[in-house]
PAGU-773909 format. One line per field, with one value per residue (C-alpha): residue number from 1; residue in one letter; chain; x, y, z. Coordinates in steps of 0.02 Angstrom, whole numbers, plus 32768, in hexadecimal, padded with zeros to 4 digits. Example, Ala and Ser with C-alpha at 12.3 -4.5 7.8 and 13.67 -1.06 7.14 Angstrom:
k 1, 2
r a, s
c A, A
px 8267, 82AC
py 7F1F, 7FCB
pz 8186, 8165
***
This chain:
k 1, 2, 3, 4, 5, 6, 7, 8, 9, 10, 11, 12, 13, 14, 15, 16, 17, 18, 19, 20, 21, 22, 23, 24, 25, 26, 27, 28, 29, 30, 31, 32, 33, 34, 35, 36, 37, 38, 39, 40, 41, 42, 43, 44, 45, 46, 47, 48, 49, 50, 51, 52, 53, 54, 55, 56, 57, 58, 59, 60, 61, 62, 63, 64, 65, 66, 67, 68, 69, 70, 71, 72, 73, 74, 75, 76, 77, 78, 79, 80, 81, 82, 83, 84, 85, 86, 87, 88, 89, 90, 91, 92, 93, 94, 95, 96, 97, 98, 99, 100, 101, 102, 103, 104, 105, 106, 107, 108, 109, 110, 111, 112, 113, 114, 115, 116, 117, 118, 119, 120, 121, 122, 123, 124, 125, 126, 127, 128, 129, 130, 131, 132, 133, 134, 135, 136, 137, 138, 139, 140, 141, 142, 143, 144, 145, 146, 147, 148, 149, 150, 151, 152, 153, 154, 155, 156, 157, 158, 159, 160, 161, 162, 163, 164, 165, 166, 167, 168, 169, 170, 171, 172, 173, 174, 175, 176, 177, 178, 179, 180, 181, 182, 183, 184, 185, 186, 187, 188, 189, 190, 191, 192, 193, 194, 195, 196, 197, 198, 199, 200, 201, 202, 203, 204, 205, 206, 207, 208, 209, 210, 211, 212, 213, 214, 215, 216, 217, 218, 219, 220, 221, 222, 223, 224, 225, 226, 227, 228, 229, 230, 231, 232, 233, 234, 235, 236, 237, 238, 239, 240, 241, 242, 243, 244, 245, 246, 247, 248, 249, 250, 251, 252, 253, 254
r m, k, v, i, s, a, e, c, l, r, r, m, p, g, f, t, l, v, e, l, m, v, v, l, a, i, i, g, i, l, a, a, l, l, l, p, v, l, s, a, t, k, a, r, a, h, t, a, g, c, l, n, n, l, r, q, l, s, l, g, w, k, m, y, a, d, d, n, n, g, t, l, t, i, n, l, p, q, p, s, v, q, t, a, w, v, v, g, e, i, t, p, a, t, t, n, s, a, v, i, r, q, g, l, l, f, p, y, v, v, n, p, a, v, y, h, c, p, a, d, t, m, l, w, n, g, a, p, g, v, l, s, y, s, m, n, g, w, m, g, s, r, t, m, n, q, e, d, a, n, g, v, g, g, p, y, r, t, f, v, r, e, a, e, i, a, v, i, g, a, t, s, r, l, w, v, l, v, d, e, d, p, s, t, l, n, d, g, w, f, l, v, t, m, n, d, a, q, p, f, a, s, f, p, g, i, r, h, q, r, g, a, g, m, n, f, a, d, g, h, t, l, i, f, r, l, h, s, p, e, s, v, p, g, v, q, i, s, p, a, d, p, d, w, l, l, f, k, q, m, t, t, e, p
c A, A, A, A, A, A, A, A, A, A, A, A, A, A, A, A, A, A, A, A, A, A, A, A, A, A, A, A, A, A, A, A, A, A, A, A, A, A, A, A, A, A, A, A, A, A, A, A, A, A, A, A, A, A, A, A, A, A, A, A, A, A, A, A, A, A, A, A, A, A, A, A, A, A, A, A, A, A, A, A, A, A, A, A, A, A, A, A, A, A, A, A, A, A, A, A, A, A, A, A, A, A, A, A, A, A, A, A, A, A, A, A, A, A, A, A, A, A, A, A, A, A, A, A, A, A, A, A, A, A, A, A, A, A, A, A, A, A, A, A, A, A, A, A, A, A, A, A, A, A, A, A, A, A, A, A, A, A, A, A, A, A, A, A, A, A, A, A, A, A, A, A, A, A, A, A, A, A, A, A, A, A, A, A, A, A, A, A, A, A, A, A, A, A, A, A, A, A, A, A, A, A, A, A, A, A, A, A, A, A, A, A, A, A, A, A, A, A, A, A, A, A, A, A, A, A, A, A, A, A, A, A, A, A, A, A, A, A, A, A, A, A, A, A, A, A, A, A, A, A, A, A, A, A
px 8000, 8043, 805E, 8056, 80D4, 80AF, 811F, 80B6, 8016, 805B, 8084, 7FD5, 7F70, 7ED8, 7E4B, 7E79, 7E08, 7DCD, 7DA0, 7D42, 7CE0, 7CB4, 7C71, 7C0A, 7BC6, 7B91, 7B3A, 7AE0, 7AA6, 7A65, 7A08, 79BA, 7981, 793A, 78DB, 7853, 783C, 782B, 77B3, 7748, 7745, 770B, 7683, 7645, 763F, 75D9, 7560, 754B, 752E, 74AB, 744B, 7454, 740B, 737D, 7359, 734A, 72D9, 7270, 725B, 7228, 71AD, 715E, 7158, 7101, 707A, 7067, 704B, 6FCE, 6F55, 6FAF, 6FB9, 705B, 70CF, 7090, 70F7, 70D7, 712E, 7177, 715F, 70B8, 7046, 7041, 70C9, 7111, 719D, 7214, 71DE, 71FB, 725B, 72FD, 7393, 743A, 7480, 7405, 7470, 73F0, 73B0, 730C, 72BF, 72E3, 72BF, 7214, 71DE, 7166, 71EA, 7269, 721B, 723A, 72E7, 7336, 73E6, 73EF, 7487, 7418, 73C1, 7465, 74BE, 7574, 75A9, 7562, 7603, 75D8, 75F0, 7592, 75EF, 7650, 75B7, 7561, 74AE, 742B, 73C5, 73F7, 7356, 72A9, 7205, 71A0, 7124, 709D, 70A5, 706D, 6FEA, 6F6F, 6FD3, 6FEF, 6F34, 6F1A, 6F8F, 6F1A, 6ED9, 6F87, 6F98, 7025, 6FCC, 6F69, 6F1A, 6F9A, 6F87, 6FBD, 6FD9, 6FAF, 6F94, 6FFB, 6F63, 6F5B, 7007, 6FEA, 6F43, 6F97, 7029, 70A6, 7109, 71A5, 7191, 7176, 71FF, 71E8, 728A, 7316, 73BB, 739A, 7417, 7445, 7413, 735A, 7350, 72DF, 7271, 7252, 71D5, 720F, 71AA, 718C, 7119, 70D0, 7091, 7145, 7125, 71CC, 7239, 72A7, 7265, 72AE, 734F, 7390, 743D, 74D7, 754C, 755F, 75B3, 7522, 74A8, 742E, 7401, 7349, 72D5, 722E, 7189, 71B8, 725A, 72DC, 7360, 73C8, 7431, 73D1, 7456, 7446, 7485, 744D, 74CB, 7436, 7410, 746E, 7433, 7403, 73EB, 7344, 731A, 72BD, 7219, 7263, 72FD, 730A, 733C, 72A3, 722F, 7270, 7266, 71AF, 7186, 71C5, 716A, 70AF, 7032, 6F8D
py 8000, 80AA, 8121, 81DC, 8237, 82D1, 8335, 8303, 8331, 83DD, 83F5, 83C0, 8457, 848D, 8509, 85BD, 8632, 8681, 85D8, 85A7, 864A, 862D, 857F, 85C3, 864D, 85CE, 8565, 8601, 862E, 857D, 857F, 8628, 85E3, 8544, 858F, 85E4, 8543, 84DE, 8560, 855E, 84A0, 84A1, 8521, 84B7, 841E, 847F, 84B9, 8409, 83C9, 844D, 8428, 836D, 838D, 83F0, 8366, 82E9, 835D, 837C, 82C1, 82AE, 833E, 82E6, 823D, 828B, 82D2, 822A, 81D4, 8258, 8265, 82F6, 8361, 83C3, 83B8, 8430, 84D0, 854C, 85DF, 859E, 857E, 852B, 84B1, 844B, 83DA, 841B, 83E7, 841E, 8446, 84CC, 856E, 855B, 85CE, 85B8, 8584, 84F3, 8456, 83DA, 8372, 834F, 83E2, 8382, 82D1, 8300, 8356, 830E, 8304, 829E, 81F1, 8213, 8264, 820F, 8257, 82F7, 8332, 834A, 83DB, 843A, 8494, 845A, 850E, 853D, 8525, 8586, 8526, 853F, 84FA, 848F, 844A, 847F, 84BC, 843E, 84A5, 8513, 850A, 8558, 8530, 85AB, 85FC, 85F5, 8537, 84BB, 8526, 85B6, 8624, 86AC, 86B4, 86DF, 8773, 87C9, 883C, 8886, 8892, 8812, 8786, 87E3, 878D, 8701, 8646, 85D6, 851D, 848B, 8406, 83D1, 83E9, 84A2, 84BA, 8448, 8495, 853A, 84E4, 852C, 8494, 84CE, 8585, 8582, 855B, 84EE, 84F5, 8573, 858B, 8616, 8696, 867F, 8734, 870B, 864F, 8639, 85A7, 853D, 85B8, 8639, 86DB, 8733, 87CB, 87D9, 888B, 88C8, 88ED, 889C, 8874, 87E0, 87D7, 8729, 8733, 86AE, 866B, 86B2, 861F, 85ED, 8685, 86F4, 866B, 85F9, 8546, 8534, 84A7, 84AF, 8453, 83E9, 83B2, 8416, 847B, 8515, 859C, 863F, 86C7, 8777, 87F1, 8898, 88F1, 8924, 886F, 8863, 880F, 888A, 891C, 896A, 8924, 898D, 8943, 8967, 88FC, 8885, 87F0, 880A, 881B, 8779, 871D, 874E, 870D, 8661, 865D, 8661, 86A0, 8700
pz 8000, 7FCD, 805E, 8042, 80A8, 8110, 809B, 8004, 805F, 8084, 7FCD, 7F8D, 7F51, 7FB9, 7FAC, 7FBB, 801C, 7F7A, 7F2F, 7FCC, 7FC8, 7F11, 7F3B, 7FCB, 7F5B, 7ED8, 7F5D, 7F9B, 7EEB, 7ECC, 7F71, 7F47, 7E9F, 7EEA, 7F7D, 7F14, 7EB2, 7F52, 7F99, 7EFC, 7EFE, 7FB3, 7F8B, 7EFA, 7F6B, 7FEB, 7F65, 7F22, 7FD3, 7FF7, 7F57, 7F7C, 8029, 7FDC, 7F5E, 7FEC, 804F, 7FB4, 7F9D, 8054, 8041, 7FAB, 8003, 8098, 8025, 7FCD, 8075, 80AF, 801D, 7FCE, 806C, 8078, 810D, 8193, 819C, 8228, 827B, 831C, 83AA, 8385, 83DD, 833C, 82FB, 8258, 81E3, 826D, 831D, 839F, 839D, 833C, 832D, 82D3, 837C, 8392, 8398, 83DE, 834C, 83A7, 834A, 82AA, 82E7, 832D, 828C, 820D, 8184, 81E7, 81C7, 810E, 811E, 81B4, 81AA, 8215, 81B1, 8118, 8170, 817F, 80F0, 80E3, 80C4, 816E, 81D0, 826E, 8311, 83B4, 844B, 83D0, 8376, 82D4, 82D2, 829A, 821E, 818B, 8124, 8135, 80DE, 8076, 80EE, 8068, 8066, 80EA, 8143, 812D, 81A2, 8120, 80FC, 81B3, 819F, 8123, 81AC, 81B6, 80FA, 80F7, 809C, 8019, 7F82, 7F7A, 7F89, 8016, 7FF2, 8063, 7FDD, 7F48, 7ED7, 7F03, 7EB7, 7E23, 7DF1, 7DC9, 7D74, 7DEF, 7E2B, 7DCD, 7DFD, 7EB9, 7F36, 7FCF, 8036, 8036, 808F, 810E, 814F, 8208, 822B, 8213, 8235, 82CC, 8296, 81FC, 81B2, 8130, 812E, 8088, 8092, 7FE5, 8007, 8021, 80D9, 8108, 8072, 80A0, 8152, 8145, 80E3, 806B, 808F, 803A, 805B, 7FA5, 7F56, 7F8E, 7F65, 7FC1, 7F9B, 7F6D, 7F36, 7EDC, 7EE3, 7E4C, 7EA1, 7E40, 7E9D, 7E7A, 7ECB, 7EDD, 7ECE, 7F11, 7E8F, 7ED5, 7F47, 7FB3, 7FDD, 8081, 8123, 81AB, 8134, 8104, 8058, 7FD9, 7F94, 7EE8, 7F09, 7E72, 7EDD, 7F4A, 7EB5, 7E69, 7F0E, 7F23, 7E74, 7EA8, 7F50, 7F28, 7EA9, 7EAB
***
């Protein structure tokens, strides 16, 4: 076996400080180029996961109606004395899955993780919240009809049976569940005041590049993106805001 002497080792060329700095600079540049790609990949995975959750929830919503003679899953502002698709008062910090497990939809969608958007990464005492989605307040009860005295409901339809949506040919136009922003999430019921009394009283999520996952009565899903700079949670929204006007069109019909 050939032995390299200490003298030979001393004579072998090594990295100079300049060469080492060049290598480190190249590594830094590569890392800077890769980070946005990795971030975009992660964002796309979150979006795909959210839409997959909504497809599963949509299927469960349809199965519930099929098993109940076409009656839609009950949807009520909470807390309520009636059991609804989720139960009790819920906030982004709710980590007890009982509010999901005791709901009417859970026998059809039995994985609690499906009720939580993967892009919702906030932790509460080390645990994620259990609910990221809310149901269209015009579906699942006549609650909005009861608000007519305050001018909130107006001449718009509420839907408690599948046939009420189908008869007006609106299954592909009306949304059922949407990713809700934590600033307004307080139950599983999403308020839309069609008379513009409170534009975006419940605010759609902005987790997906200023977009919210949403499913429709026919089962298809999409990301509803907010394009107007005025569409910001916690800010007074103008009734003329284009995002608000489009959102209303997808919520109910006269």
